[in-house]
C-alpha positions in Angstrom: -10.6 -121.5 -46.9 -11.3 -125.1 -47.3 -14.1 -126.7 -49.4 -15.9 -128.0 -46.3 -15.8 -124.5 -44.7 -17.5 -123.0 -47.8 -20.2 -125.7 -47.7 -21.0 -125.1 -44.1 -21.0 -121.3 -44.3 -23.2 -120.5 -47.3 -24.2 -117.2 -45.8 -20.9 -115.6 -46.9 -22.2 -115.1 -50.4 -21.2 -118.4 -52.0 -24.4 -120.2 -53.2 -25.4 -123.4 -51.4 -24.0 -126.6 -53.1 -22.3 -124.4 -55.7 -19.1 -126.3 -55.4 -20.8 -129.7 -56.0 -21.4 -128.9 -59.7 -18.9 -128.5 -62.5 -18.3 -125.0 -63.8 -19.1 -125.3 -67.5 -20.7 -128.0 -69.6 -20.3 -128.7 -73.3 -22.1 -127.3 -76.3 -25.4 -129.0 -77.0 -24.9 -130.8 -80.4 -26.9 -129.2 -83.2 -27.7 -126.1 -81.1 -26.0 -122.9 -80.0 -26.7 -123.4 -76.3 -24.2 -124.0 -73.6 -25.0 -124.3 -69.8 -22.8 -123.4 -66.8 -23.3 -122.4 -63.2 -23.4 -118.8 -62.1 -20.0 -117.1 -62.3 -19.1 -115.1 -59.2 -17.6 -111.6 -58.9 -14.2 -111.0 -57.6 -15.1 -110.3 -54.0 -16.7 -113.7 -53.7 -14.0 -115.6 -55.6 -11.4 -114.4 -53.1 -13.0 -116.6 -50.5 -12.4 -119.8 -52.5 -9.4 -121.9 -53.3 -7.6 -121.2 -56.6 -9.0 -124.4 -58.1 -12.6 -123.4 -57.3 -12.5 -119.9 -58.6 -15.0 -119.3 -61.4 -15.9 -115.9 -62.7 -16.7 -114.3 -66.0 -13.0 -114.4 -67.1 -12.7 -118.0 -66.1 -15.8 -118.7 -68.3 -14.0 -117.1 -71.3 -11.0 -119.4 -70.6 -13.2 -122.4 -70.6 -14.7 -121.3 -74.0 -11.3 -121.0 -75.5 -10.4 -124.5 -74.2 -13.4 -125.9 -76.1 -12.6 -123.8 -79.2 -15.9 -122.0 -78.8 -16.8 -118.3 -78.8 -19.4 -117.0 -76.4 -21.6 -114.1 -77.5 -24.6 -113.8 -75.1 -25.2 -114.7 -71.4 -28.7 -115.2 -70.2 -28.9 -114.9 -66.4 -31.9 -116.8 -64.8 -31.0 -116.2 -61.2 -33.5 -114.4 -59.0 -30.9 -112.0 -57.5 -28.2 -109.6 -58.6 -25.6 -110.3 -55.8 -23.4 -112.7 -57.7 -22.1 -110.4 -60.4 -23.0 -107.3 -62.3 -22.7 -106.4 -66.0 -19.6 -104.3 -65.2 -17.9 -107.6 -64.1 -18.4 -109.2 -67.5 -15.9 -108.7 -70.3 -17.0 -106.1 -72.8 -17.0 -108.6 -75.7 -20.1 -110.3 -74.2 -23.8 -109.3 -74.1 -25.9 -109.9 -71.0 -29.7 -110.3 -70.5 -31.3 -110.7 -67.1 -34.5 -112.7 -66.8 -35.6 -113.1 -63.1 -36.8 -116.6 -62.7 -37.9 -118.1 -59.3 -36.4 -121.4 -58.4 -38.1 -124.7 -57.4 -41.2 -123.9 -59.5 -42.1 -124.3 -63.1 -41.4 -121.0 -64.9 -44.5 -119.0 -66.0 -45.5 -118.5 -69.6 -44.3 -114.9 -69.5 -40.8 -116.1 -68.4 -40.8 -118.7 -71.2 -41.7 -116.1 -73.8 -39.0 -113.7 -72.6 -36.5 -116.5 -73.0 -37.6 -117.3 -76.5 -37.5 -113.6 -77.5 -33.9 -113.2 -76.2 -32.8 -116.3 -78.1 -34.5 -115.4 -81.4 -33.1 -111.9 -81.4 -29.6 -113.1 -80.9 -29.9 -115.7 -83.6 -31.1 -113.1 -86.0 -28.3 -110.7 -85.2 -25.6 -113.4 -85.3 -26.7 -115.6 -88.2 -23.4 -115.0 -90.0 -21.3 -116.3 -87.1 -21.3 -119.3 -84.7 -21.3 -117.5 -81.4 -22.9 -119.5 -78.5 -25.7 -118.5 -76.1 -24.7 -119.2 -72.5 -27.5 -119.9 -70.1 -27.1 -120.2 -66.3 -29.1 -120.2 -63.1 -27.5 -120.8 -59.7 -26.2 -124.3 -60.5 -26.8 -124.2 -64.2 -29.1 -127.3 -64.0 -32.8 -127.2 -63.2 -34.1 -123.8 -64.4 -31.4 -123.7 -67.1 -32.2 -127.2 -68.3 -36.0 -126.6 -68.3 -35.9 -123.4 -70.5 -33.3 -124.8 -72.9 -35.4 -128.0 -73.3 -38.6 -126.0 -73.5 -37.1 -124.0 -76.4 -36.0 -127.2 -78.2 -39.4 -128.8 -77.7 -41.6 -125.8 -78.6 -39.5 -124.0 -81.3 -37.3 -126.7 -82.8 -39.9 -129.5 -82.4 -37.5 -131.9 -80.6 -38.8 -134.9 -78.7 -39.0 -134.2 -74.9 -37.0 -137.3 -73.9 -34.3 -136.6 -76.6 -34.1 -133.0 -75.4 -33.6 -134.1 -71.8 -31.0 -136.6 -72.7 -29.1 -134.1 -74.8 -29.0 -131.5 -72.0 -28.0 -134.0 -69.3 -25.2 -135.4 -71.3 -23.9 -132.0 -72.3 -24.1 -130.4 -68.9 -22.5 -133.4 -67.1 -25.4 -133.5 -64.4 -28.9 -134.7 -64.7 -31.9 -132.5 -63.9 -33.2 -133.1 -60.4 -36.5 -131.3 -60.0 -39.4 -133.7 -60.6 -41.9 -131.0 -61.4 -39.7 -129.7 -64.2 -39.3 -133.2 -65.6 -43.0 -134.0 -65.5 -43.9 -130.7 -67.2 -41.4 -131.2 -70.0 -42.4 -134.8 -70.6 -46.2 -134.7 -70.1 -47.1 -131.0 -70.0 -48.5 -129.0 -72.9 -46.4 -127.1 -75.3 -46.2 -123.4 -75.0 -47.3 -121.0 -77.7 -44.6 -119.2 -79.8 -46.8 -116.2 -80.6 -44.8 -112.9 -80.2 -41.4 -114.5 -79.8 -40.1 -112.6 -82.8 -40.7 -109.3 -81.0 -37.9 -107.7 -79.0 -38.5 -107.4 -75.3 -35.4 -106.0 -73.7 -32.1 -104.6 -75.0 -29.0 -106.7 -74.2 -26.4 -105.0 -72.1 -22.7 -105.1 -73.0 -20.2 -106.0 -70.4 -18.1 -103.3 -68.8 -14.8 -105.0 -67.8 -12.0 -104.0 -70.2 -9.2 -106.1 -68.6 -8.9 -109.0 -66.3 -8.4 -108.3 -62.6 -5.2 -109.6 -60.9 -5.6 -112.5 -58.5 -3.0 -113.5 -56.0 -2.9 -116.9 -54.3 -2.2 -117.4 -50.6 -2.4 -120.3 -48.2 -5.1 -120.5 -45.5 -4.7 -121.9 -41.9 -4.9 -125.5 -43.2 -2.0 -125.0 -45.6 -4.3 -124.8 -48.7 -4.2 -122.1 -51.3 -6.6 -119.2 -51.5 -7.2 -116.8 -54.3 -7.4 -113.2 -53.2 -7.4 -110.1 -55.4 -4.9 -107.3 -55.3 -6.9 -104.6 -53.7 -5.6 -101.3 -52.7 -8.6 -100.6 -50.4 -8.1 -103.8 -48.4 -4.4 -103.3 -47.9 -3.5 -106.4 -49.8 -1.1 -104.7 -52.2 2.4 -104.0 -51.1 3.3 -100.3 -51.1 4.3 -99.2 -54.6 8.0 -98.3 -55.0 8.7 -94.7 -54.5 11.0 -93.2 -57.0 13.1 -90.3 -55.6 12.4 -86.9 -57.0 14.9 -85.3 -59.4 15.6 -82.8 -56.7 17.4 -85.5 -54.7 19.6 -86.6 -57.6 23.2 -86.0 -57.1 24.1 -82.9 -59.0 27.1 -80.7 -58.6 24.8 -77.6 -58.6 23.0 -78.7 -55.4 24.6 -77.8 -52.2 24.6 -80.4 -49.4 22.0 -79.7 -46.8 21.1 -81.7 -43.7 17.4 -81.4 -44.4 17.6 -83.3 -47.8 17.2 -87.0 -47.6 17.9 -88.4 -51.1 18.3 -92.0 -50.0 14.8 -92.9 -48.7 12.9 -91.0 -51.4 10.9 -88.9 -48.9 10.2 -85.2 -49.0 12.8 -83.0 -47.4 12.2 -81.8 -43.9 11.7 -78.1 -43.8 14.1 -76.1 -41.6 11.7 -75.0 -38.9 13.0 -72.3 -36.5 13.6 -73.3 -32.9 10.7 -72.7 -30.6 10.9 -69.6 -28.4 12.1 -70.1 -24.8 9.3 -70.3 -22.3 9.6 -70.3 -18.5 6.4 -71.2 -16.5 7.4 -69.0 -13.6 8.7 -66.0 -15.4 6.6 -63.0 -15.8 6.3 -61.7 -19.3 6.2 -57.9 -19.7 2.8 -56.5 -20.7 2.3 -55.2 -24.2 2.9 -51.6 -25.0 0.0 -49.3 -24.2 -0.1 -47.9 -27.7 -1.0 -51.4 -29.1 -4.3 -51.4 -27.1 -5.6 -47.9 -27.6 -5.5 -44.9 -29.9 -1.9 -43.6 -30.4 -1.3 -40.4 -28.5 0.3 -37.4 -30.1 3.9 -36.8 -29.0 4.5 -34.0 -26.5 6.5 -31.2 -27.8 7.2 -27.6 -27.1 5.0 -26.5 -30.0 2.0 -28.2 -28.6 2.6 -26.7 -25.1 3.0 -23.2 -26.5 -0.2 -23.7 -28.6 -2.0 -24.5 -25.3 -0.8 -21.2 -23.8 -2.1 -19.1 -26.6 -5.6 -20.4 -26.3 -6.5 -17.7 -23.7 -9.0 -18.0 -20.8 -11.9 -20.5 -20.8 -15.1 -19.6 -22.5 -17.5 -20.3 -19.6 -16.6 -17.2 -17.4 -19.6 -15.3 -16.0 -21.0 -12.3 -17.8 -20.0 -8.8 -16.9 -22.3 -7.0 -14.4 -22.5 -3.3 -13.4 -22.9 -4.2 -9.8 -19.3 -5.3 -9.6 -18.2 -1.6 -9.6 -20.5 -0.7 -6.7 -19.6 -3.5 -4.5 -16.5 -3.6 -2.3 -13.9 -5.9 -3.6 -11.5 -5.6 -0.6 -11.4 -5.6 3.2 -11.6 -2.0 4.7 -11.2 -2.7 8.4 -11.7 -5.1 11.3 -15.3 -4.1 11.7 -16.2 -4.8 8.1 -16.9 -8.3 6.8 -15.4 -9.2 3.5 -17.8 -10.6 0.9 -17.0 -11.8 -2.6 -18.7 -10.1 -5.5 -21.9 -11.5 -6.8 -20.9 -13.6 -9.8 -24.4 -14.9 -10.7 -25.4 -14.5 -14.3 -28.4 -12.4 -15.2 -31.2 -14.7 -16.3 -34.5 -14.1 -18.0 -37.4 -13.7 -15.7 -39.2 -16.7 -17.1 -36.2 -19.0 -16.8 -36.6 -21.5 -14.0 -39.9 -20.0 -12.8 -40.5 -22.7 -10.2 -36.9 -22.5 -8.8 -36.2 -18.8 -8.5 -34.8 -18.6 -5.0 -33.8 -21.9 -3.4 -31.6 -20.2 -0.8 -34.5 -19.1 1.3 -36.2 -22.4 1.1 -33.8 -24.0 3.6 -36.5 -25.6 5.8 -38.0 -27.6 2.9 -35.1 -29.7 1.9 -36.4 -33.1 2.0 -40.2 -33.4 2.4 -40.2 -37.1 1.7 -38.7 -37.8 5.2 -41.1 -35.4 7.1 -44.3 -37.3 6.5 -45.3 -37.2 10.2 -44.7 -33.4 10.6 -48.0 -31.8 11.4 -47.0 -28.4 10.1 -46.0 -29.8 6.7 -49.6 -30.1 5.5 -49.1 -29.5 1.8 -46.2 -32.0 1.2 -47.3 -35.3 2.8 -48.2 -38.7 1.5 -52.0 -38.7 1.5 -52.2 -42.4 0.6 -50.6 -43.4 4.0 -52.2 -40.7 6.2 -55.8 -40.9 5.1 -57.2 -41.0 8.7 -55.0 -38.1 9.9 -57.0 -35.2 11.3 -54.6 -32.6 10.0 -55.1 -33.8 6.4 -57.8 -31.2 5.7 -56.7 -30.2 2.2 
């Protein structure tokens, strides 16, 4: 991606006019301040050319080039999208002070900045570690708070403080309201600056991420990270398993593939033959129901010894007085009466149905004039025979 493309497409995460400013300035003489623009996280740096990449690890390289050691980073940007504490090397401390741009910082913001500086100086009075301050470009908000500290705490002349900052940063402050407040505005109070306001956070990056360089469509180089999730890494070399090593104790098998390092192909059985127009025999009947006992001679002989059924009619004395045969052509043969003797109170309303042959279905004889007691009185209310 070219520099002009990044300038014209600032919505991709790269700050507007970020490439127009140098990455890191120089240490302010007689102080422990150093100013730089906001370092970007790895996902944003991959959109830049290799010469424009600037992140927390590139900041550490710039400090080594100047024979300086950085101990604290004060972030003045009004967002957290550029980097996180886990992107910063673990040897650095970080403090976040949300500061709105294009307006003079409030007294509370100025006091928070003074407290963070005073605490670090107390804790690091035995060393010469620097305090790195940055906003988006490392110029206006950064220059205002550094100069405000030099004017209010160290008692430096405003014009001298501005000149010191501009020469060290390599760029001059641009916001006129910042310049007027520093030169003609009142000094801020230092009451309460020795108190601790927030605890610095230590960086969480233990090692530097790998960056690879590629060329874009214009033939220029781009820096892109090795990222497994984005598919930018080549597949790692696969070492063959010891199972595939040539050994005299292993028998050759067509399913083993020791050359490509892949897993062996299991010997699957061939699929059963299937014909779409061939009828398959139904399953055995015993698989669907309860298994039947086998038929044998013992079971059949056991059935013969069971005797007559238990539901035969009772014995009656009338069987002996009735004729059980046919005596001649004039006599009519009749079978013996095999009805069982019942109690007189059993079936009281159904004692002799054989003589009630003319009253079989009274539901169909509603219009019969002689069937007066078994009619539908709801339908024949006006009938003259319906006297009862």
